[in-house]
C-alpha positions as CSV (number, residue, x, y, z in Angstrom):
1,M,52.0,97.7,-16.4
2,K,49.9,96.5,-13.4
3,K,52.5,97.9,-11.0
4,L,52.5,101.2,-12.8
5,F,48.7,101.4,-12.6
6,L,48.7,100.7,-8.9
7,L,51.3,103.4,-8.5
8,F,49.0,106.0,-10.1
9,L,46.2,104.9,-7.8
10,T,48.3,105.5,-4.7
11,L,49.6,108.9,-5.8
12,P,46.4,110.8,-5.0
13,C,46.3,109.2,-1.5
14,L,49.9,110.1,-0.9
15,F,49.3,113.6,-2.1
16,L,46.3,114.1,0.2
17,Y,48.2,112.6,3.1
18,S,51.0,115.0,2.5
19,Q,48.6,117.9,2.8
20,N,47.7,117.0,6.3
21,Q,49.7,118.8,9.0
22,N,50.1,118.3,12.7
23,I,50.5,121.2,15.0
24,K,51.4,120.9,18.7
25,L,49.4,123.2,20.9
26,A,49.0,123.5,24.6
27,S,46.3,125.1,26.9
28,D,45.6,125.4,30.6
29,I,42.4,124.2,32.3
30,W,40.0,127.1,31.9
31,P,36.3,125.9,31.9
32,P,34.1,126.3,30.0
33,F,36.7,127.2,27.3
34,S,39.3,124.5,27.8
35,N,39.3,121.4,30.0
36,V,40.8,118.0,30.6
37,E,40.1,115.2,28.1
38,G,36.5,114.0,28.5
39,E,35.2,117.3,29.8
40,K,33.7,120.0,27.5
41,G,36.0,122.7,26.3
42,F,34.2,124.9,23.8
43,A,37.2,126.9,22.7
44,L,39.2,123.8,22.1
45,E,36.4,122.2,20.0
46,L,36.0,125.4,17.9
47,V,39.7,125.6,17.2
48,K,40.0,121.9,16.4
49,E,37.1,122.1,13.9
50,A,38.5,125.2,12.2
51,L,41.9,123.7,11.8
52,L,40.5,120.3,10.6
53,R,38.8,122.2,7.8
54,G,42.2,123.4,6.7
55,G,43.7,119.9,6.8
56,I,45.5,120.5,10.1
57,Q,45.5,118.1,13.1
58,M,45.7,119.6,16.5
59,E,47.9,117.7,19.0
60,L,46.8,119.1,22.3
61,T,48.5,119.1,25.7
62,I,46.6,120.3,28.8
63,T,48.9,121.6,31.5
64,G,49.3,124.7,33.8
65,F,49.4,128.1,32.2
66,D,53.1,128.8,33.1
67,P,54.2,125.5,31.5
68,V,52.1,126.4,28.4
69,M,53.9,129.7,27.9
70,E,57.3,128.2,28.8
71,G,56.8,125.4,26.3
72,I,55.8,127.8,23.5
73,I,58.9,129.9,24.1
74,D,61.3,126.9,24.1
75,G,59.6,125.3,21.1
76,T,58.0,122.3,22.9
77,Y,54.7,123.6,21.7
78,Q,53.9,125.6,18.5
79,G,51.2,127.7,20.0
80,S,47.9,127.7,22.0
81,P,44.2,127.6,21.1
82,T,43.2,129.8,24.0
83,L,45.3,132.9,24.5
84,W,44.8,136.6,25.3
85,K,46.8,139.0,23.2
86,T,49.6,140.9,25.0
87,E,52.3,143.2,23.5
88,D,55.1,140.9,24.7
89,R,53.5,137.8,23.1
90,E,53.0,139.5,19.8
91,N,56.8,139.7,19.4
92,Y,56.9,135.9,18.8
93,L,53.3,134.8,18.2
94,L,50.9,135.3,15.3
95,Y,47.4,135.7,16.5
96,S,44.1,134.8,14.8
97,E,41.1,137.2,14.9
98,P,39.2,136.7,18.2
99,Y,36.7,133.8,17.9
100,L,35.2,134.0,21.4
101,E,35.3,136.3,24.4
102,N,35.8,135.7,28.1
103,R,33.1,137.9,29.8
104,L,32.6,137.9,33.6
105,I,29.2,138.7,34.9
106,L,28.1,139.5,38.5
107,V,25.6,137.1,39.9
108,G,23.7,137.4,43.2
109,R,20.9,135.9,45.2
110,K,17.3,136.8,44.2
111,G,16.7,140.4,45.2
112,S,20.3,141.4,45.2
113,D,21.5,144.5,43.6
114,V,23.6,143.4,40.6
115,S,23.9,146.8,39.0
116,A,27.6,147.3,39.9
117,K,29.9,147.9,37.0
118,S,33.2,147.2,38.9
119,L,34.4,145.7,42.1
120,S,35.0,149.1,43.5
121,E,31.3,149.5,43.9
122,L,31.1,146.3,46.1
123,K,33.1,147.4,49.1
124,D,33.3,144.7,51.9
125,K,31.2,142.3,49.8
126,R,32.3,138.6,49.6
127,I,32.9,137.6,46.0
128,A,33.2,133.9,45.0
129,I,35.6,133.3,42.2
130,I,37.2,130.2,40.6
131,S,40.7,129.7,42.0
132,G,43.4,129.8,39.4
133,Y,41.1,131.1,36.7
134,A,42.6,133.6,34.3
135,Y,40.5,136.6,35.4
136,G,43.3,139.1,34.8
137,S,44.9,141.5,37.2
138,S,42.2,144.1,36.8
139,V,39.8,142.0,38.8
140,Y,42.2,141.8,41.8
141,T,43.2,145.5,42.0
142,N,40.5,146.5,44.6
143,L,41.3,145.4,48.1
144,D,38.0,146.5,49.7
145,V,36.2,143.2,48.6
146,I,36.7,139.8,50.0
147,L,37.6,137.3,47.3
148,I,36.5,133.7,48.1
149,P,38.3,131.2,45.8
150,G,36.5,128.0,44.8
151,K,37.1,125.0,42.7
152,S,34.0,125.2,40.5
153,D,31.0,127.3,39.6
154,Q,28.8,124.7,41.3
155,G,30.8,125.1,44.5
156,N,30.6,128.9,44.3
157,L,26.8,128.7,43.6
158,E,26.4,126.7,46.8
159,K,28.3,129.3,48.8
160,L,26.1,132.0,47.3
161,L,22.9,130.2,48.1
162,T,24.0,129.4,51.7
163,F,25.0,133.0,52.4
164,K,28.7,132.2,52.5
165,A,29.2,134.6,49.7
166,D,27.3,137.8,48.6
167,Y,28.1,137.4,44.9
168,M,29.9,135.2,42.4
169,L,31.6,136.0,39.1
170,V,30.5,133.8,36.3
171,D,31.4,133.6,32.6
172,E,28.6,134.8,30.3
173,L,28.7,131.6,28.4
174,L,27.5,129.7,31.5
175,I,24.8,132.4,32.0
176,S,23.6,131.7,28.5
177,Y,23.2,128.1,29.5
178,L,21.3,128.9,32.6
179,L,18.9,131.1,30.7
180,T,18.5,128.5,28.0
181,Y,18.2,125.3,30.1
182,Q,17.4,126.5,33.6
183,L,15.3,129.6,33.3
184,N,12.9,128.7,36.1
185,D,15.8,128.2,38.5
186,I,17.3,131.6,37.5
187,R,13.9,133.3,38.1
188,K,13.6,131.7,41.5
189,F,17.0,131.9,42.9
190,L,19.3,134.4,41.1
191,E,19.8,137.9,39.9
192,I,22.1,138.4,36.9
193,G,24.1,141.5,36.1
194,K,23.7,143.2,32.8
195,E,27.2,144.3,32.1
196,A,30.5,142.3,32.1
197,F,33.2,143.2,34.7
198,L,35.9,142.0,32.3
199,V,35.9,141.3,28.6
200,Q,38.9,139.5,27.1
201,P,39.0,138.2,23.5
202,L,40.2,134.7,22.9
203,H,42.7,134.0,20.1
204,F,44.3,131.0,18.5
205,A,48.1,131.8,18.3
206,I,51.1,130.1,16.9
207,L,54.9,130.8,16.7
208,K,55.9,133.1,13.9
209,D,58.7,130.9,12.8
210,I,56.8,127.6,12.1
211,P,56.3,126.8,8.4
212,D,53.4,128.5,6.7
213,A,52.4,130.3,9.9
214,Q,50.6,133.1,8.2
215,K,48.8,130.7,5.9
216,I,47.6,128.7,8.9
217,I,46.3,131.8,10.6
218,D,44.5,133.0,7.5
219,G,42.9,129.7,6.9
220,F,41.8,129.5,10.5
221,N,40.2,133.0,10.3
222,N,38.3,132.1,7.1
223,N,37.0,128.8,8.5
224,I,35.9,130.5,11.7
225,I,33.8,133.0,9.6
226,K,32.1,130.1,7.8
227,M,31.5,128.2,11.1
228,M,29.7,131.2,12.5
229,S,27.1,131.1,9.7
230,D,26.7,127.4,9.0
231,G,25.5,126.4,12.4
232,T,28.8,124.9,13.7
233,Y,29.1,127.5,16.5
234,N,25.6,126.8,17.7
235,K,26.2,123.1,17.6
236,I,29.5,123.2,19.5
237,L,28.2,125.7,22.0
238,E,24.9,123.8,22.3
239,L,22.9,127.0,22.0
240,N,20.0,127.7,19.8
241,W,20.8,131.3,19.1
242,I,24.1,133.1,18.8
243,Q,24.7,136.7,17.5
244,S,27.3,137.4,14.9
245,D,27.8,139.3,11.6
246,V,27.3,136.4,9.2
247,D,27.4,138.4,6.0
248,G,30.2,140.8,6.8
249,D,28.1,144.0,6.4
250,G,28.7,145.3,9.9
251,V,25.2,144.5,11.1
252,L,24.8,141.7,13.7
253,E,22.3,138.9,13.0
254,L,20.8,136.3,15.4
255,V,21.8,132.9,13.9
256,L,19.6,129.9,14.5
257,H,20.9,126.3,14.9
258,G,18.6,124.1,12.8
259,D,15.1,125.2,11.7
260,S,13.1,125.5,14.9
261,A,13.2,129.1,16.0
262,G,10.6,128.9,18.7
263,K,7.1,130.4,18.8
264,N,8.2,133.8,19.9
265,A,11.2,136.0,19.2
266,P,14.2,134.8,21.2
267,A,14.4,136.5,24.6
268,S,18.1,135.5,25.1
269,Y,21.0,134.6,22.9
270,Y,24.8,134.4,23.2
271,K,26.8,137.3,21.6
272,L,30.0,135.9,20.1
273,M,31.6,139.3,20.3
274,T,30.9,142.6,21.9
275,E,32.3,144.6,19.0
276,T,31.2,148.2,19.6
277,A,31.9,149.1,15.9
278,M,29.2,146.8,14.8
279,T,25.6,148.0,14.3
280,K,23.6,146.3,17.0
281,S,20.4,144.6,15.7
282,N,18.3,142.2,17.7
283,D,15.7,142.0,14.9
284,R,17.7,140.4,12.1
285,Y,17.5,136.6,11.9
286,Y,19.6,134.2,9.9
287,I,17.9,130.9,9.4
288,N,18.9,128.2,6.9
289,G,21.0,130.6,4.8
290,E,18.4,133.4,4.7
291,I,18.3,136.7,6.5
292,Y,14.9,138.0,7.7
293,N,14.5,141.6,8.8
294,G,12.1,141.3,11.7
295,W,10.4,138.4,13.5
296,Q,7.2,139.1,11.8
297,V,8.7,138.0,8.4
298,V,10.2,134.8,9.7
299,P,8.2,132.0,8.0
300,A,5.7,130.2,10.1
301,K,7.3,126.9,9.3
302,Y,10.3,127.8,11.6
303,K,8.2,129.0,14.5
304,T,8.0,125.6,16.3
305,D,9.0,124.8,19.9
306,I,12.8,124.7,20.2
307,I,13.3,122.2,23.0
308,K,11.0,119.6,21.5
309,A,12.1,120.0,18.0
310,A,15.8,119.8,19.0
311,N,15.2,116.8,21.3
312,M,17.3,118.5,24.0
313,N,15.0,117.4,26.8
314,N,16.1,120.6,28.6
315,S,19.6,119.2,29.3
316,P,22.8,120.1,27.5
317,S,25.4,117.3,27.0
318,S,28.1,119.7,28.1
319,G,27.3,119.1,31.7
320,L,27.2,122.9,32.4
321,K,23.9,122.7,34.2
322,L,24.1,123.8,37.9
323,K,22.2,122.1,40.8
324,F,20.1,124.5,42.8
């Protein structure tokens, strides 16, 4: 009888354990979205959290992009957390809805003209880029600019400030960090472009023939939606304000992490998606589960200093700050 009782006790544990699933994924080094172990990779952390909420463990390998795709095709890996969608890959991969975007912004020294909307407008200019970064072929089609490859954004910034480059291309996520944590440096040293040269949605993708592939993708999409509204995105991205459609009504809201909104309406925020079909609204605020239409109706209890209340000390743990 005692043995039978112990068996019943262990059955729920065995059942729960059986619900956990491991999935082998691979990604290349693509900061700030993916990186080696110990370095911040925002896309990797978002995907890991969304999968964990569905009882799925991510086994991740970081390698070169070609080995990633070769490994997926030969079955070594079951997918990738950070892929662009292409017609060819859709033949054998199931894609999630986009959960982040890669958006490249033009950055110049203070006083520079950063109004260009494509490289074709920057004839003979020296453009610092990250070598090996997945910019896409459209960035390289113009031969009238001088592309200067570098190993990091920090190195490219140094080239820009020492007049070894005229401009640099920077992902908008890093720009959001600079505007949040280093606004004084931005005002003193840099000019930031308003429009992205390149916009590519990021997807989680898995092989169509793995067990429950569609179920995994559906669960991932549902968890991503929840993470956009419950503060998880802000926490992982280490940003106070993000913009997304938290209630699914087609109107974008500014979503706060925590309950310290700042004394004034946010001057900058990170847009998760540049979905043109959405109704743009910079005056809708989502705070602690409530939507407020207009800054004037946001309760006074939330209008406290962000940096002090969040105890950030003007320094993100991600290490994305640049040295000027």
